[in-house]
N, C-alpha and C positions, 0 to 999 in steps of 0.2 A: 678591893676593900672600899676605896674612895669612889670608884665608878658606880657601884651599886647604890651609893647614898645620894648621888647628885644627878643621875640621868635616868631614873626609872620611867620618865615620860618620853624618852627617845623612841623613835618609831621603828617597830620591828618589821613591819611590812611597808611596802611603798604606798604612798598616797595615790589616789586617783588623780587624773590630770587636774592641776590647779586651775580654777576659774576665778575671774575677777568678780567681785560683788557687783550686783546690778547697778549700772551707772546711769541714773536719771537725775540731771541737775535739778536742784530744789532749793527753796529758801528756808528750810527748817533749821532750827538751832542745832549746832554741832560742837563737839569738843574732841580734839585729838583724832580728827577724821581719818587721816591716812594710816595712823597707827592701829586704830581699831578695825578698819576695813581689812587690813592684812590679818588681824587676829580672827575676824569673822570667817574669812576664807579658810584659814588653817583649822579652826575648830569645827567647821562643817565637814572638812575632810576627816577629822577625827571621829565625828559621829558616824560617817560612812564606815570607817574602819572598825569601830567598836560595836556599833549598834545595828549595822546592816549586814556587813560581809560575813561575820562568823556564823550566821544562821541559815540552815538548809531548808527549814519550813518557813513559809512566808517570805520568800526571797524578794528583797527590795523593800520590805517594811522596816520601820524603826522598831527594834526590840528593846525591852527593859531588862538589862542584865542583872539588876539587883532589886527587883520588885518583890512583892509578897509571893509571887509565883515566878521566880527568876527565868528570864528569857522569853516571857510572854510578849505579845504585841497588842496594843490598844488603839482604838480609833483616835484618841487624843494625839497619839504619836504620829498618826497619818496626817492629821491637821497640822501639827507642829512641823513635821518633816516636809510637807508640801510648801508651807510658808517659807521655811528656811531655804529649801532648795530653790524656790523662786527668787528670793532676794540674793542668794548665792549665784544666781544666773546659771543654774545647772539643770537644763531642761531634760537631759537624759535621766537623771535621778528622779526628777519630778514625775516624768512619764512612767518610769518603772514602779515607783511607789504607788501611783494612782492605779495603774493596771493591776498590781498585786492586791491592793485593797479591794478593787472591783471584783477580782476573782475569788478572794478568800473571805472577805468580810461583808460585802454588800448584801443586804437582805431584801432588796426590792424597792425599798423606799428610804432606807438609811443604812449606815454601816453598823453591824453588830459590834459592841464596844470592846470585846476582849477575845483574843485567840491565844490558845496555849502554845508553848514552845514546840509542841508536836504538830501544830497547824490545825487544831480543832477549835471550833467556836465554843467557848465555855462561858461567855457573858453575852447573853442576847439582849437586844434592845439598843436604843440610841443613846449616845451622850451628846447633848445638844451643842456643847462647845466645839466638839470635833466637827459636827455637821456644818456649823457656821464658818469655822476656820477653813474647811475644805472648799466650801462654796466660794469664799472670798479668794482663795488661792486660784481657783479655776477661772473666776471672773478676771483677775489680774493676768493670768496666763493667756486668756483670750485676747486681752488688750495688747499684750506683747506680740501676739501673732498678727493682729490687725495692723500694728505699727511696723511689722517686718523685722522685729527683734528676735522672735522665736519662730520656729517652723510650725505649720499646721499639724495637728496630731489628732487621731481618733483612737479611742481606747480599744484595745484588742479584745476586751471582754464582751462589750455589748454595743459597740458602734457609736457611742456618744463622742462628740468632740467636747472641748472645754466648755463652750457656751451652753450647749444643750444640757449637759449634765449639771452645770451650775443651776440652771433654771429648774431642773428636776428636783434637786435637793431643796431649793427654796420652796417649791410647791409642797414637797413632802413634809417640810418642817411645820407647815400649817395643817395639812391633812392628817398627820399622825399625832397631832396635839403636842408637839414640842413647843408650840406657842399657843397660849390660851386665846379665847375669843376677844378678851380685852387687852391683849398685847403683852402678857407676861411670858418671858422666856422660861419654860420649864426645864428642869435638868435632864429630862429624858422624854421619850415618846409616851405620853399619857401618864407620866410619873411626876408628881409634884406640880408646881405652877401656882394654883390657887392656895395650896396648903403650905408649901415651902419652896424656896428657891436657893440656888447657889449663885450669889451675886458676883462671884469671881468669873462667871461665864458671860456676864453682860458686856456686850461689845457694841456700844452705840455708833461708833464710827463705821463698823461693818454694815449696820442697818441703813445708814445713810448711803453707802455705796450700793446696797441691795435696792434701795428705793429708786435709784436712777437706772439700775440694770433690769430689774424685774418687770415683766409685762403687767404685773399688778402691783406696782411699786408703792402706791399710797399706803398699803397696809403696814409697811415697815415704819412709818412715821410714829404710829402709836406704840410700837415696841421701843423706839427711842425714848419717848416721853414716859412710858411706864417704867423703863429701866432707871431713869433718873429719879422718878417718884419713889421707887423702892429704896434706892441708894440714900435718898434724903431722910428716910425713916430709920436708917441703920442706927443702932445704939452707939456706934462708934463714929458717927458722921462728923462730930466736932473735931475729932482727931484725924480725919481723913482715912478712916478704916471701916471695914465691914466684917462681920463674922463669917466663918467658913460657910455656914448655912443659916438661914433665918426665914421667918414668915414674911409675906409681902407687906404686912403692916408694921414690921420692925421688931417682932417678938422673937424669942428664942425658940428653937425647934423642940426643946424638951430633953429629958434625960436620955432618950435613945441615942442622940448624937449622930448626925448624918455626915459629919466632917471626915476628913482624910483619916482613915483608920479609926473613925469615931472618937478622935482625940478631943479632950477638954469639953466634951458635950457640945462641940461645934461653937463654942463661945469665944474662940481665939481668932486673932488675925493671923492665920496660919497658912498652910500651903495652898489650900483652895482659894482663900480670900485674897492673898497678896497680889494675885494676878489682876485685881481690879485697878491697881495703879497703872499698870501698863495699858490695859484696855481703855481706860478713861483718858489717859494721857494722849493716846493716839487721836481721840476726838478733839482734844484741846488743840493739838498741833495741826491736824489736817483740816479741821472745820471751825477752829476758833470758838468752840462751844463754851459759853459762860458757865453753864452748870458744871461742866467738867473742871473748869479752872477754879471755881469756888471750892469744890471738893478737894482738889489737889493742893490748893493753898493751905487748906486745913492740914493736909498730910505733911506738907513741907514745913509748916510752922511746928507741928508736933515733933517730927524727926530732928529738926534743928534744935528744939528745946532739949532733946536727949543727947545731943552731941553731933548732929549732922550725919555725914556719910559714915563716920566711924560707929554710929549707933544703929545702922541698918540691921534689922532683925525682925523676929516675930514678936507680937505683943498681945497681952490680955486686954480685952475690952471692958469687962465688968470691973476690973480693978484699976480703972483710970490710966490705962496704958503702961502697966508694969510689964517687964519682960516675962516671957514664959518661965515657969519654975526652973531655975538653973540645974536642979538635980534630976529633972525628967530625962530619962533615956529612952531610946527608940531601938528596939531589937528586931522587930518583925518586918522592916522594909526590905530586908534581904533574906526572907524566909526565917520563921521563928526558930528553926533548928540551928541557925548559924548565929552564934552570939559573939563571934570575933569581930564583926563589922558594925557593932552598935554605934550610935551617934546620939548627941544631945538634940532635944527638940529645939532649944534655943539655938540660933544659928546666925552668926555674922559671917557671911560668905559671899561668893560671887552671885549666888541666887538672890539673896536679900538685897545686896548692893544694887544688882541689876534692876530689880523691881522698884526700889525707892528712887533710883536714879531717874526713872521716867518722870516722876513728879518734878524733879529739879530741871529736867530738860523742858518740860511744858510750862512751868510757871516760876522757875527760879531765876536768880541772878547769875552773872558770870562766875562769881566765886562758888556758888552752889554746884554749877556744872563741872567746874574744875575739880572741886573737892571729891565729887563722886567718881570722876574719871581716874583721879589719882588713887582713890581707895580701891577701885576695881583693878587697877594696875598691880596691886599687891597680891591679887588672886589670879594673875595671868603670868605664867613663867616663860612664855614664848613658844610653847608647844602646840599640840593639837587638841587641847582641852582647856576649860576654865577650871581653876582650883590650884591646889598645891600638890606637888609630887609626894611630899611627906611632911607632916606637921603634927607633932605629938602634944602640943600645948594649947593651941587655939581651937578648942571645942572639936578636935579631931577633924578639922576641915581639910582632908586630903583625899587622894584618889581611892584609898582603901575604904574609907568610910562614907564617901559621897555616893549618891545613886548612879552618877554618870549617865543620867537620862534627863529627868525633870530639871535638875539643877543646871545642866548644860543648856537646855532650851531657854529657860528663863533668863540665864545670864546672856545668852545670844540675843534674845529680844531686847533686853535692856541696853546692851552694848550697841546694837544696831540703831537704837534710838539715839544714843550718844553720838554715833558717827554720822547720823543723818541718812543712813541707808534705808531705813524702814519708811518708805514713802507711799503716798497714795498713787499707785501706778497709773490709774485712769486719769487723774488730774495732772500728773507730771507729763503725760503724753499729750493730753488734749489742751493743756494750758501751760506750756513750757515756761520756766522761770529762770532767771539768772541765778546761778549757784552762789549762795552766800559763803563768806569766809567764816569759819568757825573759831572757837577759842582754842588756845593751846595751854597745856599744863606742863609740868616738869617731865612728863612722858615724852613730849615732842619738842622740848626747847632745843635750840641749836647746839650743836657740838662745840666744845671749847677749841678754839683755833690756836695754832702755834704762837701767834703774836700775842695772845692773851696770857699764856703761861699760868693759867689758873689750876688749882689743885682741888679736887672734890674728895670728901671723906664720907663714906657711908659704912657704919658699923665696923670701923676699923680698916676698911678698904680704901686705898688711895688710888686715884685714877688721874692721869694727865694725858692730854692729847698732843702728840708730837707731829712732825711733818711725815705723814705716811705711816704712822704707828700710834699705838695706844700703850702707855706704860701703866702697869698696875702693880700694887704691892699690898701685902698684908703683914701683920706683926710676926708671923710664924710660918714654918714650912707648910705648904698646902698643895693639893692637887687642883689644877685649874682646868676649866672647860668653858668654851664659848659656844653658844648656840645661836642659830638664826631663828626666825619666827616660825619656821616649820618644825622646830625641835631637832634639827640636824646639828651635830657637832662640827664646828668649822675650825677649831684650834684647841690644842691641849698643851699642858706644860706642868712642871712641878717646881717648887721652890717658893721663896718669899716674894720674888719678883717675877713678873711676866711681861715681856716686851712683845706685843702682838704687832707684826708688820702687816698692817691692814691696807696698804696701798693697793688700789684697784678694787677694793670692796667698799660698799656703802650701805647704809640702812640702819635698822635697829637690831641690836644683839643683846643677849643675856649673858652676863659674866657670872660664873660661880667658882668660888674657891672654898675647898673643904679641908680643914686641918683636923688634928686630933681633938681639939677642944671645941671648935665651933665652925659654923659655915658662914660664908659671906655671899651676898647676891646683889647684883646691880644691873640695871638696864643702861646701855650706852648707845649713843647715836654716832655713827661714823659717816663722814662726808668725804 
């Protein structure tokens, strides 16, 4: 009875070999670095377990278990997966994903954007964000090889190594009109650009890396400038927001609505658009770009006016930054026939916290960074995913109703910015810097020692640290479970009190106690 309520996130199958997050010392801002790096490792293993291993077609690709076509694979997932596997320092997964994408999705000059769960191409044409993300991942992988941190590798599909395929993709982005002659990033090959854009695809930091790598590098400088020019014309610029889709001169795309599931006629700062915070924040942190910082300061001022980290969400642009209509529900993300996993469009979750957090990391103060880290901590229970195992009250932000794909990646990117792991690999290797000491929040504050004899109370749970043990109590009989950061149960008990003899164990753990009336949860640090 109690076990099913509190450990649905425990791991049914073994993780792949755990790998440390890529360790390249850097001077980026950080908050709760060690805590979040452990979480990044665990959640990457979860993506492997949930989104790669269960699928027989497209072996090695990231699949979307709850998309409009459940179990499909898209080129966006290839780009995200290769970036995450690179920063997770998992070359084997990186190579496997790249090889499989080359085998099943590569169309000669770009990756076709969608493959069915059966392994058939059902969406032809390029998605430009995937192409640029894959190219960046390959450039960084090539740099790791040249630095002796990764092994040289040639794709089994067509004999490209990382460097040569990156150059091929960059050339193809121009020759297939994914970029217009005046430097506008189109959303696809020969689709949009002059008429409409997806500003959430704009990655000016990527283009600066491309400019240094590409044999024809100067062409990328105008893509940087054109991206910021279009962002500055966004109808939501003063709030640090862009619509899901817009015209290059700042207009709406019209009633057709090109946004994610054509929601809100593309006028919302919704799932396409919110990625602009992450992509622009990278440029502010890696290259100290003033245009990026100005935009992000607008964003941080806006979200702080709404309540800061606790207000991270999707917003309307036309109505001066109102939340999306709270009654709007979303049924079709997991196949329109399945109405059991509906969710609200408005979303305060690990996804939105992760994206807004990047603005705080780039231009915020210490208190902003700490606030976002602590808020993200509410949506990480110590297992192999971001989110809540079960939550029936907070907009259904739990594993049943979340996509367990897009939300996981955007939370991962935001969290890797908080931990300082998402670095410019080329610069970190070519121009090594002394690692800076980051901020610490309540997630990583020192454990209470025996000499201090302090008592902490959280939602009715009392915790005291003794010599070699942790004493915990709640007001009523309960079932207790303690989990490590990989989601493994390390101790169990029942009763009002639980004395965990923790001698010989150290690190961060999640304590859960569930009674008939309510549940209690607390992260603890043991030294």
